[in-house]
Each structure stands twice: as C-alpha cells, then as structure tokens.
C-alpha positions in Angstrom: -15.2 33.3 13.9 -14.0 29.7 14.3 -10.1 29.4 15.0 -8.1 27.3 12.0 -7.8 23.9 12.6 -4.5 22.3 12.6 -4.7 19.5 11.1 -2.2 16.0 12.1 0.6 15.5 9.6 -0.8 11.8 9.5 -3.6 13.3 8.0 -1.8 15.8 5.4 0.1 13.0 4.5 -2.6 10.9 3.6 -5.2 13.4 2.0 -2.2 14.4 -0.4 -2.0 10.7 -2.0 -5.5 10.1 -1.9 -6.3 13.7 -3.7 -3.6 13.3 -6.7 -6.7 11.4 -8.9 -9.6 13.6 -7.7 -8.9 17.2 -7.2 -12.2 17.7 -5.5 -11.6 15.5 -3.3 -9.2 17.9 -1.1 -12.2 19.8 -0.8 -14.6 17.3 1.3 -12.0 15.7 3.0 -9.9 18.8 4.2 -13.2 20.6 5.5 -12.7 19.9 9.3 -15.1 20.0 11.7 -13.7 19.4 14.2 -10.1 17.2 16.2 -9.5 14.4 14.0 -8.0 11.8 16.1 -5.6 9.0 15.0 -8.6 6.3 15.4 -9.9 7.8 12.5 -7.0 6.3 10.7 -7.7 2.9 12.1 -11.6 3.3 11.1 -10.5 4.0 8.0 -8.2 1.1 7.3 -10.3 -1.4 9.0 -13.6 -0.5 7.3 -12.2 0.7 4.0 -8.4 -0.6 3.0 -8.6 -4.1 4.3 -11.9 -4.9 2.5 -10.4 -3.5 -1.1 -7.2 -5.1 -0.2 -9.2 -8.5 0.3 -10.3 -8.2 -3.4 -6.9 -8.3 -4.7 -5.4 -10.9 -2.4 -8.4 -13.1 -1.9 -4.9 -15.7 -1.0 -3.8 -14.0 1.6 -7.5 -14.0 3.6 -6.7 -14.9 6.4 -3.5 -12.6 7.0 -5.7 -9.6 5.8 -8.1 -10.5 8.5 -5.5 -10.8 11.9 -4.4 -7.2 10.3 -8.4 -6.0 10.3 -8.9 -7.3 13.9 -5.8 -5.1 15.0 -7.2 -2.4 13.2 -10.5 -2.4 14.3 -9.3 -3.3 18.4 -7.3 -0.2 17.3 -10.4 2.3 16.4 -12.2 1.4 19.9 -8.8 2.6 21.7 -7.7 -0.4 22.4 -4.1 -0.9 21.3 -2.1 -4.3 20.3 1.5 -4.4 21.6 4.4 -3.9 18.7 5.4 -7.4 18.3 1.6 -8.2 17.6 1.3 -5.7 15.1 4.7 -6.3 13.4 3.5 -10.2 13.4 0.2 -8.8 11.3 1.6 -6.6 9.3 4.8 -8.2 7.5 3.0 -10.8 5.5 0.1 -8.0 4.5 2.9 -6.0 3.1 5.1 -8.4 1.6 2.2 -9.3 -0.4 1.4 -5.7 -1.0 4.9 -4.8 -2.0 5.3 -8.3 -4.7 1.9 -7.5 -6.0 2.8 -3.4 -6.8 6.3 -4.3 -7.7 6.6 -3.0 -11.6 7.1 -7.2 -12.6 6.5 -7.0 -16.5 9.0 -3.6 -16.9 11.3 -5.1 -15.0 10.8 -8.3 -17.0 11.4 -6.9 -20.4 14.5 -4.8 -19.6 16.1 -7.8 -18.3 15.1 -10.0 -21.5 16.3 -6.9 -24.0 19.3 -6.9 -22.4 19.9 -10.9 -22.0 18.6 -10.8 -25.7 21.3 -8.7 -27.0 23.8 -10.5 -24.9 23.0 -13.7 -26.3 22.7 -12.8 -30.3 26.2 -11.3 -29.5 29.1 -12.9 -31.4 31.1 -14.4 -29.3 28.7 -15.5 -27.0 26.6 -17.3 -29.3 28.5 -20.8 -29.3 28.2 -20.7 -25.3 24.4 -19.9 -25.7 23.6 -22.8 -28.3 25.9 -25.3 -26.2 23.9 -24.3 -22.8 20.5 -23.0 -23.7 19.6 -23.6 -27.3 19.4 -20.0 -28.7 19.5 -16.3 -28.0 15.4 -16.3 -27.0 15.8 -19.3 -24.6 18.1 -17.6 -22.5 16.9 -14.4 -22.4 13.3 -16.3 -21.2 16.0 -18.0 -18.5 17.6 -14.8 -17.5 14.7 -12.6 -17.5 13.1 -14.7 -15.3 15.4 -15.6 -13.0 16.8 -11.7 -12.7 12.9 -10.5 -12.1 11.7 -12.8 -9.6 14.9 -12.0 -7.5 14.4 -8.1 -8.0 10.9 -8.6 -7.1 11.4 -10.7 -3.9 14.6 -8.3 -2.6 12.2 -5.1 -3.4 9.2 -7.0 -1.2 11.1 -7.9 2.0 13.4 -4.8 2.3 10.2 -2.3 1.2 8.1 -4.3 4.0 10.5 -4.7 6.9 10.9 -1.7 6.4 7.4 -0.3 6.7 6.2 -3.0 9.2 8.9 -2.0 11.6 7.8 1.9 11.5 4.2 1.1 11.1 4.0 -1.2 14.6 5.9 1.2 16.4 3.4 3.7 15.7 0.6 1.6 16.3 1.6 0.6 19.3 2.2 3.8 21.1 -0.5 5.5 19.3 2.0 8.0 17.2 0.3 9.6 14.4 3.4 11.1 13.6 5.7 8.3 13.5 2.8 6.8 11.4 3.4 9.9 9.0 6.6 9.4 7.9 4.9 6.0 5.8 1.2 6.6 5.3 1.4 8.1 2.1 3.9 5.6 0.7 1.6 2.7 1.8 -1.6 4.4 0.1 0.5 3.7 -3.1 1.3 0.3 -2.4 -2.4 -0.3 -2.1 -3.1 1.1 -5.5 -0.2 -0.6 -7.2 -1.5 -4.0 -6.0 -5.1 -3.5 -6.9 -5.0 -1.8 -10.4 -3.1 -2.6 -13.1 -3.6 0.8 -15.7 -4.4 4.5 -15.0 -8.1 3.9 -14.9 -7.9 1.6 -12.6 -5.3 3.3 -9.7 -7.8 6.2 -9.9 -10.9 4.3 -8.9 -8.7 3.2 -6.5 -7.5 6.3 -5.5 -11.5 7.7 -6.0 -12.3 4.8 -3.4 -10.2 5.2 -0.8 -10.5 8.7 -0.7 -14.3 8.6 -0.6 -14.0 6.0 2.2 -12.2 8.4 4.8 -14.2 11.0 3.7 -17.4 8.6 5.4 -15.6 7.9 8.5 -14.8 10.9 9.2 -18.5 12.0 7.8 -19.5 9.5 10.6 -17.2 10.2 13.4 -18.1 13.9 13.2 -21.7 12.6 13.6 -21.0 10.1 16.4 -19.0 13.1 18.2 -22.3 15.7 17.8 -25.1 13.5 18.4 -26.2 13.6 14.9 -27.2 10.7 12.9 -25.3 9.8 9.9 -26.7 8.3 6.8 
C-alpha cells in the first residue's frame, strides 16, 4: 500500500480556491502521485496565470513579461533576489487590485449617498451655487470618492502581497507563499471576470492549467511522455 502524501500548505490553499467553481476539479488536483515541488507553482504562474492576465491587462504587457521571466527562471531552480521579485510584482499587483476593485458597486453607493445629501432642503442652495444641481454634485462626489478608494485599496493590498510574495519566492519559502496564494487567485479572477459565468470560466481555466502542469511534471519525473 502506498503511504499517504502530505500535501503542502500552498497546494491546499491554492486548490481550495480553484475548486470552488468546479468541485470535480478537486478529484483531479488532489490525486497526487508523488512529491509536489514548489517549482510547480512557478511553472503554473509562467505558463497559465500570466498569459491569462495578459489578456485582461494588455496595457501592462511589459510588466507581465518581466514577472513571467522571473517565474520561468524559478521553475528551473534559479531564484531571483527579493528586490527583483518586489520590483516585478508591485506594478502587476497594483494593476490587478485596481481592476478587481468593485468599482461600480462602490460608485453607486457613493452616488446614492451624495444625491440624498444634495437633495436635502438645507443643502439645496449651496449645491445649486457650486454644482448646479444635486445630480451634478452626486456624480462629482461619487467619482472622486470611488477613485480615491480604489487607489487606496490597490496600493495597500499590492504592497502587502508583493512584500510577502517577494520574500517567499526569493527564499523558496512555500509556507510563506501559502499565506497569499489563495487570495491572489481571487484577485486574478476578479481582474479577468465581470460576471459569475466569467468567474467560473476563469477558475476552471486556472484549475485545468494547474492539473496539466502537475501531469507534465509527474510524467517528466517518471520518464513518461505526456501529451
């Protein structure tokens, strides 16, 4: 009888999120045939994640390519320095968190609040003098408020994620990576999808890509050919 395999924390954190949309993916992803090296994470990032993000963020192509290069090297066992990882991660994460921010919902909430304020009898004269009417004030306030909130959200989360990830990748520290890899997947999906159907498709794509990466790795380790 084969001894049970102890699955690494980063793998458990990753597959927990990936299998949310497609429960059957859990059967494939968790049927491990041997040790799962951390290099698999880097291969998956380089071959699956970053190409998908490239479609969602074409204006950030150079930043994505720079990060992809580091993951390709790490997949081969050549680890970048912490400063290299931080510099490559930060612009990509900033773009991802900014795009993943629930902008429309936040805008609608701010607009409704400002419109209520602008229509209050005590505020009508001031609103008319400075903005013309309550609707103009609500649009001005909602855009200003939402832009500031989205920027602050992206900067705070990108800075924290980039620091933890850079430290983990430079030190080949899989346990530290486990702290952020699940949340990172949610950001990838949030940046690439705007509907439940698109979110499920993105998760399925990422799960299938991880499954292929694992199968290829296992085939290579046993000398088998994988189509």
